[in-house]
C-alpha positions in Angstrom: -24.3 -15.0 21.5 -23.7 -16.2 17.7 -26.4 -15.2 15.0 -27.8 -17.8 13.1 -26.1 -17.7 9.6 -22.8 -15.8 10.2 -19.5 -17.2 10.8 -18.5 -17.3 14.5 -15.8 -14.6 14.3 -18.2 -12.2 12.2 -21.0 -12.6 14.5 -19.4 -11.3 17.3 -18.7 -8.0 15.7 -20.9 -4.8 15.2 -22.0 -3.9 11.6 -19.3 -1.0 11.8 -16.4 -3.0 12.8 -17.4 -5.4 10.2 -17.2 -2.7 7.5 -14.2 -1.0 8.9 -12.4 -4.2 9.2 -13.1 -4.9 5.0 -11.9 -1.2 4.4 -8.8 -2.0 6.1 -8.4 -5.2 3.6 -8.7 -2.9 0.5 -6.5 -0.3 1.8 -3.1 -1.6 0.2 -4.8 -1.7 -3.3 -6.2 1.6 -3.2 -3.0 3.0 -1.8 -1.3 1.2 -5.1 -4.1 2.4 -7.3 -3.7 6.4 -6.1 0.3 6.3 -6.1 0.0 4.7 -9.7 -2.5 7.7 -10.8 -0.1 10.2 -9.0 2.9 8.7 -11.2 0.9 9.0 -14.3 -0.1 12.6 -13.5 3.2 13.4 -12.4 5.3 12.2 -15.5 2.7 14.1 -17.9 3.2 17.3 -15.8 7.2 16.9 -15.8 8.7 15.8 -18.9 7.7 18.9 -20.9 9.7 20.5 -18.3 12.8 18.1 -18.4 12.4 18.2 -22.3 13.0 21.9 -22.1 16.2 22.0 -19.7 19.1 23.3 -21.7 21.3 20.6 -19.9 19.0 17.7 -20.9 18.8 19.1 -24.4 22.8 19.3 -24.5 22.9 15.9 -23.2 20.4 13.9 -25.0 21.3 15.8 -28.3 22.0 13.9 -31.9 23.3 16.8 -33.5 19.7 18.7 -34.3 19.9 22.5 -33.6 16.7 24.2 -32.5 15.4 27.8 -33.8 17.6 29.4 -31.7 21.0 27.2 -32.8 21.4 25.1 -29.6 21.9 21.5 -29.3 18.3 19.9 -28.9 16.7 16.7 -29.7 14.7 16.8 -32.9 10.7 17.0 -32.8 10.3 13.5 -33.6 12.7 12.3 -31.1 10.7 14.5 -28.4 7.3 12.8 -29.2 9.1 9.7 -29.0 9.9 10.6 -25.6 6.4 11.7 -24.7 4.6 8.7 -26.3 6.9 5.8 -25.2 5.6 6.0 -21.7 2.3 5.5 -23.1 3.3 2.7 -25.1 4.9 0.7 -22.5 1.5 1.4 -20.3 -0.4 0.0 -22.7 1.3 -3.4 -23.1 1.6 -3.3 -19.4 -2.3 -2.8 -19.0 -2.4 -5.8 -21.6 0.0 -8.3 -19.9 -1.1 -7.6 -15.9 -4.1 -10.2 -16.3 -1.8 -13.0 -17.2 1.1 -11.7 -14.6 -1.7 -11.8 -11.9 -3.2 -14.9 -13.0 0.4 -16.9 -12.9 1.9 -15.1 -9.7 -1.0 -14.1 -7.9 -1.9 -10.4 -7.1 0.1 -9.6 -4.4 3.5 -11.0 -6.0 2.3 -9.7 -9.2 1.9 -6.0 -7.5 5.4 -6.5 -6.2 7.0 -7.6 -9.6 5.2 -4.7 -11.3 6.9 -2.2 -9.0 10.4 -3.8 -9.7 9.7 -3.1 -13.4 8.7 0.3 -12.7 12.1 0.9 -10.6 14.0 -0.8 -13.0 12.6 1.9 -15.8 13.6 4.6 -13.5 17.0 3.4 -13.0 17.5 3.2 -16.8 16.4 6.9 -17.0 18.5 8.2 -14.4 21.6 6.1 -15.5 21.4 7.5 -19.3 23.4 9.3 -21.2 22.4 8.8 -24.6 18.7 8.7 -26.0 18.4 5.1 -26.7 18.8 4.0 -23.0 16.7 7.2 -22.0 13.6 5.6 -24.3 14.2 2.0 -22.8 13.8 3.2 -19.5 10.9 5.6 -20.5 9.3 2.1 -21.9 10.0 0.0 -18.8 8.4 2.8 -16.5 5.5 2.5 -18.5 5.4 -1.0 -18.8 5.3 -0.9 -14.8 2.8 1.8 -14.8 0.5 -0.3 -16.9 1.1 -3.1 -15.2 0.5 -1.7 -11.8 -2.7 0.4 -12.9 -4.5 -2.7 -14.4 -3.6 -4.9 -11.3 -4.6 -2.4 -8.7 -8.0 -1.8 -9.8 
């Protein structure tokens, strides 16, 4: 029998069933938030290791030589590689609300994932510093969009 004031579908459910169905509806956004936070932490932990790899230093060198005399990227280029992701994240967070308003939240999350993936593809395909920096920016843009949209 339906309880007064409740929709018929919710009236037949126990309080435990109502709360668990609500948790299931929010699970995708919580998973997206967790994966975005993992991505931020993962990048912060690995970029320093990538910058220290001799193969990466030689491949992306612009002629600068480090204290050991080996080809490397300059300190200002290193700081650009590290910080450009945060710049992308900043602009992504600013644009996320507009994007979600125009396309809707689900489509905005899907498009943001495509932006992030595009940034990763650019980083993977790069053989010179400018394309690597562009990839870092787009990856950060995607992370900023996802972070703000999934909260």
